[in-house]
N, C-alpha and C positions, 0 to 999 in steps of 0.2 A: 455430459453433465450440463445442465441448463444454466445460464447465468442471468436471465431476466431481461436479455437484450434480443431485438429481431436482427437476423443478419445483416440488414442494410444499416441499423443503428450503429452496430460495431464498426462498420466500415467507415461511415460518415464520421463518427465521434473518434473512433480509433483510440479510446482510453487515454486521452490527453496526450497524442503522440506529438513529439516536437523533434525536427530533424536538426542534426547538429552535423557540420562539415569537418572531417577530419582528413588531414594531409597524410599520405602514406607515400613512402619512396619505393619506386620500382627495383625490381631485383638488381638492375645494372646501376642503380644509385644515381642516375643522372637526372630523370625527370621526376616530378611530384604529380601524383594523382590525387583529385579529390573523390572521397566517397561519402556519403551520407550514413550517418548512423541514427537509427531511430530508437528512441527511449520509449518504452511503454510503461508510463506511470501507473497506469490502472492495475497492471498484472505486479507491479512492485508493491503497490500499496495493499493489494489483496494478501500477497505473500508474507508481508510485514504484520498485517493484522493477525494472520493465522498463528504465526510464531509468537505474537505479544500474547494471544489467547492462552498458549501453552505456558508462556512465561508466568502469566498471572494465575493460572490453576497451580503452578508449582509453588508460587509466592504465598497462596492461601494455604496450600497443604503444610508449607513450612512454618506459618504463622499459627496454624492449629497445633501443630506438634509442639511448638515453643510454649504455647499457652497451657497445653496439658502438661508439659514438664516443669512449668513454672518459671521459664527463662525468657519470657518475652519482653522486648523492649519497644520503644516507640519507632525507633529506627527501622526495625524489621516491619513495622506497619506501614511506614511510609514508602517502603520499596513496592509492596503489593500496590498502594496508590498511585505511584509513580507510573508503574507499569499499566495500571487501569486508566490513567489519564492519556497515555499514548494511544491506548486501544481505543480510547473515546474519539480522539481526531480521526483516526484512520476509519473508525466506523461511521464517523459522520460524513467524511469524504465518500465512502462506497454507498452511504444512504442517498447522498445527492446527486451521484452519478447519473442515475436513470433520469433525473428531473432536468439536469443539465444538458443531457443528451437530446431531450424532446425540446428544450428551449434553444438549443443550438441548430437543430435541424429546422426550426421555423414552423412546427407543428403545433396546433392549438390542442390544449389538454382538456376543453370542455366536454 
């Protein structure tokens, strides 16, 4: 599956990876070791965006059923709008990501 990135772009940008250090105790319990934990924000945001799209689809279906049965309320409509707003922000991040990669690598887009 293509993601729209060239292999060198994925490696350079890394999906906004940030290394965090975590202390772990060894099996003997006497010394502490430091290991780096990598967070891949790009993957997390993509997965969240996918799940939000499923939740939005379900909310729209539920709204449609409520309207058909005559039991629609404004709170139910706001549920779909709330999910849509979250999906907007994750989608905006995913839209800007390739441009941020080009900008961060110093290449011109002319």
